[in-house]
VEXFITI-608143 format. One line per field, with one value per atom (N, C-alpha, C): residue number from 1; atom name; residue in one letter; x, z, y. Coordinates in pm, whole numbers. Atoms other than C-alpha are relative to their C-alpha. Layout:
BEGIN
seq = (NUM,...)
atom = (CA,...)
type = (A,...)
east = (X,...)
up = (Z,...)
north = (Y,...)
***
This chain:
BEGIN
seq = (1,1,1,2,2,2,3,3,3,4,4,4,5,5,5,6,6,6,7,7,7,8,8,8,9,9,9,10,10,10,11,11,11,12,12,12,13,13,13,14,14,14,15,15,15,16,16,16,17,17,17,18,18,18,19,19,19,20,20,20,21,21,21,22,22,22,23,23,23,24,24,24,25,25,25,26,26,26,27,27,27,28,28,28,29,29,29,30,30,30,31,31,31,32,32,32,33,33,33,34,34,34,35,35,35,36,36,36,37,37,37,38,38,38,39,39,39,40,40,40,41,41,41,42,42,42,43,43,43,44,44,44,45,45,45,46,46,46,47,47,47,48,48,48,49,49,49,50,50,50,51,51,51,52,52,52,53,53,53,54,54,54,55,55,55,56,56,56,57,57,57,58,58,58,59,59,59,60,60,60,61,61,61,62,62,62,63,63,63,64,64,64,65,65,65,66,66,66,67,67,67,68,68,68,69,69,69,70,70,70,71,71,71,72,72,72,73,73,73,74,74,74)
atom = (N,CA,C,N,CA,C,N,CA,C,N,CA,C,N,CA,C,N,CA,C,N,CA,C,N,CA,C,N,CA,C,N,CA,C,N,CA,C,N,CA,C,N,CA,C,N,CA,C,N,CA,C,N,CA,C,N,CA,C,N,CA,C,N,CA,C,N,CA,C,N,CA,C,N,CA,C,N,CA,C,N,CA,C,N,CA,C,N,CA,C,N,CA,C,N,CA,C,N,CA,C,N,CA,C,N,CA,C,N,CA,C,N,CA,C,N,CA,C,N,CA,C,N,CA,C,N,CA,C,N,CA,C,N,CA,C,N,CA,C,N,CA,C,N,CA,C,N,CA,C,N,CA,C,N,CA,C,N,CA,C,N,CA,C,N,CA,C,N,CA,C,N,CA,C,N,CA,C,N,CA,C,N,CA,C,N,CA,C,N,CA,C,N,CA,C,N,CA,C,N,CA,C,N,CA,C,N,CA,C,N,CA,C,N,CA,C,N,CA,C,N,CA,C,N,CA,C,N,CA,C,N,CA,C,N,CA,C,N,CA,C,N,CA,C,N,CA,C,N,CA,C,N,CA,C,N,CA,C)
type = (M,M,M,A,A,A,E,E,E,D,D,D,Y,Y,Y,Y,Y,Y,K,K,K,T,T,T,L,L,L,G,G,G,V,V,V,N,N,N,R,R,R,D,D,D,A,A,A,G,G,G,A,A,A,S,S,S,D,D,D,I,I,I,Q,Q,Q,K,K,K,A,A,A,Y,Y,Y,F,F,F,E,E,E,L,L,L,A,A,A,R,R,R,K,K,K,Y,Y,Y,H,H,H,P,P,P,D,D,D,L,L,L,H,H,H,P,P,P,D,D,D,D,D,D,K,K,K,N,N,N,A,A,A,K,K,K,Q,Q,Q,K,K,K,F,F,F,Q,Q,Q,E,E,E,V,V,V,Q,Q,Q,R,R,R,A,A,A,F,F,F,E,E,E,V,V,V,L,L,L,S,S,S,D,D,D,P,P,P,S,S,S,K,K,K,R,R,R,E,E,E,M,M,M,Y,Y,Y,D,D,D,R,R,R,Y,Y,Y,G,G,G,S,S,S,A,A,A,F,F,F,E,E,E,Q,Q,Q)
east = (-56,-11709,144,-135,-11394,98,-104,-11077,88,-87,-10869,139,-133,-10508,83,-72,-10381,-38,45,-10592,58,-58,-10470,142,-138,-10111,15,-4,-10195,84,-72,-10041,-94,79,-10167,13,-2,-10244,124,-121,-9941,128,-118,-9703,100,-106,-9371,28,-32,-9228,66,-66,-9013,-98,100,-9313,-87,80,-9513,77,-85,-9225,16,-17,-9172,-129,126,-9541,-22,15,-9545,82,-87,-9248,-49,54,-9398,-122,123,-9736,25,-32,-9588,59,-54,-9390,-109,107,-9696,-95,102,-9925,53,-53,-9689,-49,60,-9860,104,-102,-9531,36,-33,-9475,-116,122,-9837,-84,74,-9950,-135,128,-10231,-103,93,-10389,-59,68,-10646,-18,17,-10680,132,-128,-10308,26,-26,-10289,-79,85,-10579,51,-52,-10442,131,-129,-10096,-22,25,-10239,-56,51,-10428,113,-115,-10110,88,-81,-9920,-61,72,-10181,9,-8,-10186,141,-140,-9806,30,-25,-9801,-52,58,-10028,65,-52,-9894,150,-144,-9526,35,-22,-9565,-61,53,-9594,-116,105,-9809,-131,120,-10049,-58,46,-10065,-75,67,-10157,-139,130,-10433,-95,82,-10556,-52,41,-10563,-107,96,-10756,-133,122,-11005,-44,36,-11009,23,-24,-11033,-37,36,-11175,103,-102,-10849,48,-49,-10766,-101,104,-11089,-10)
up = (63,14776,-42,52,14564,75,-72,14732,-98,81,14589,55,-48,14615,14,-12,14557,133,-126,14848,121,-107,15063,33,-21,15013,18,-18,15021,-107,108,14684,-116,118,14365,-108,110,14053,-87,83,13879,82,-85,14164,-66,58,14060,91,-71,14174,138,-127,14443,102,-87,14587,57,-43,14604,101,-91,14769,133,-122,15023,84,-72,15114,59,-50,15145,126,-116,15383,123,-115,15604,60,-48,15624,53,-48,15663,140,-136,15962,98,-85,16100,43,-27,16077,18,-13,16112,128,-117,16346,108,-100,16518,83,-73,16618,81,-69,16737,34,-30,16891,67,-68,17088,-93,94,16784,-91,71,16641,-150,140,16317,-76,63,16249,-109,99,16071,-128,115,15843,-83,64,15761,-70,54,15702,-129,119,15455,-113,103,15269,-64,50,15238,-86,78,15117,-136,124,14854,-96,82,14729,-59,47,14704,-106,97,14526,-138,126,14254,-59,52,14221,-28,27,14226,-124,118,13936,-122,111,13609,-78,77,13429,80,-85,13724,18,-17,13775,-125,125,13411,-8,2,13433,105,-106,13763,-44,45,13616,-109,110,13314,46,-37,13480,147,-140,13846,78,-89,14120,-62,68,13875,-102,101,13678,-5,-2,13781,-52,43,13658,-149)
north = (-119,-10820,-28,23,-10826,89,-71,-10723,79,-85,-10438,-12,23,-10543,130,-126,-10190,68,-60,-10068,-76,82,-10359,42,-40,-10251,151,-146,-9878,70,-61,-9799,38,-39,-9631,-105,98,-9831,15,-19,-9679,-18,17,-9775,-93,82,-9920,-121,122,-10252,32,-33,-10085,54,-54,-9900,-115,114,-10224,-81,77,-10406,70,-78,-10129,-7,5,-10121,-138,138,-10501,-22,21,-10508,70,-74,-10241,-66,62,-10413,-141,136,-10760,8,-20,-10638,40,-50,-10463,-109,103,-10768,-141,136,-11062,-66,65,-11311,-36,33,-11405,122,-123,-11043,52,-44,-10996,-120,122,-11323,22,-30,-11156,60,-62,-10993,-111,109,-11239,34,-40,-11040,7,-18,-11022,-106,105,-11358,22,-24,-11277,120,-118,-10930,-35,39,-11080,-80,82,-11332,84,-90,-11059,81,-78,-10853,-89,91,-11158,-28,28,-11239,120,-120,-10879,15,-12,-10876,-106,107,-11210,37,-36,-11077,123,-127,-10723,-1,5,-10820,-81,79,-11058,74,-80,-10858,-60,62,-11110,-10,6,-11160,140,-139,-10782,48,-38,-10727,-63,67,-10986,59,-60,-10837,134,-131,-10490,-9,18,-10617,-57,75,-10852,14,-14,-10754,-129,112,-11012,-135,126,-11273,-38,24,-11279,-145,138,-11638,-100,93,-11788,-12)
***
């Protein structure tokens, strides 16, 4: 199943760059593996949040993602 990066970060599709960055920082702090060494899912969640931020914070990648969905890199 394709991952929805907007859902991962908890922002709307029309969210601005500052909203995306704010959501990323909150979730990165929440799931950072160094801060939660006992949580086995923290690393996976942290990587998902990082990937979503990487795509949505870059205007060209975000445009391609919005146009083609999760298959935008293929």
